[in-house]
Steps between C-alpha positions, in 0.01 A plus 500: 500500500507328840681163512456237766867497602800728479686234302223490238505879478880507464499218236249692284696823528829324424347334195393843373133404507401790724660829611616498862292808587184315393576176685419433865454199722271413792577174684215301644517550877319501829425794731807478723384799706183307595706192584732703723193642676354150557820300566824542698753240398559225747635147479202262500460323836231253397536150365661500154246621250489512122280770343363495147350831377338584171225401264437130513570441128652176357802706386582580869535123572317487836490123457880497500510719813271243668726213394800683650307560821393135533854372436651753749243394764650147500810643668351819649162401640439840658515677158203716406372619165300821443350576165374851421308527176208373302443377149452195282732273717321587825358148537855368548556704814132495614512119517839490678409765753202289605712189554823650646476733801839645422378641168322837486326639191399863544347558158579825326643777725576846379540700817859511623372490862362150427799385296745623763350262759613206290824646375605554862481122561645377172854381457496468122278609215482218249337536158652224282341631183464834325629766734464870480346733756522231766881548492463867583251416773734251669803727486307802624418291808859378533413140424703272276338395174520162327392401150598257228730618222302323226185702540391800296593795721462876491805718514471517887679160509824693446465632860559150636859396572520131563575422868536871577144621512328188376527191290490433128400135510561245233146353486627163611296412808763294678791746466285808557345352816853419627599866455187630669532253785848635568359855507220406748715287729839673501587714796748684278251644243619836372163616373388663832 
């Protein structure tokens, strides 16, 4: 039996529900070799940029990402937003990208050579809602990851250590924007 995480595998073995020699795990992941082939880590030198990556589903809370972006722009007018993905919430970003020149919507991208172009410029990957593979993607590119703690997340959320390699946000727009503003404007950020 293959479990989604090592923790799930160990829990089932410990509970005596399966023999250890019949239990395995395979974490959801990205092709890090391909990423290394396409991308050499460097500190982004562009204007501050938020990147949202994943299926544009209501559970991912793209609308919340847009709200954070708009609030942050009040104090950081040079802030950019890039959204990689497609899905039912595409109209939200399609409309915004037509009215705001600092917003880019790429649609669905699957080739790391295309994704790397945008990861290179991004300062922070922000998916306020359900987070899973996007966590792996951000960390493989050496980018901090931010999400809200009150969303339904995959086990990949355990990779995020608040204020070490990303942010576990409260979901309160005002306090979260304050934290993110500090990240984008501080000359003493420890993320890069």
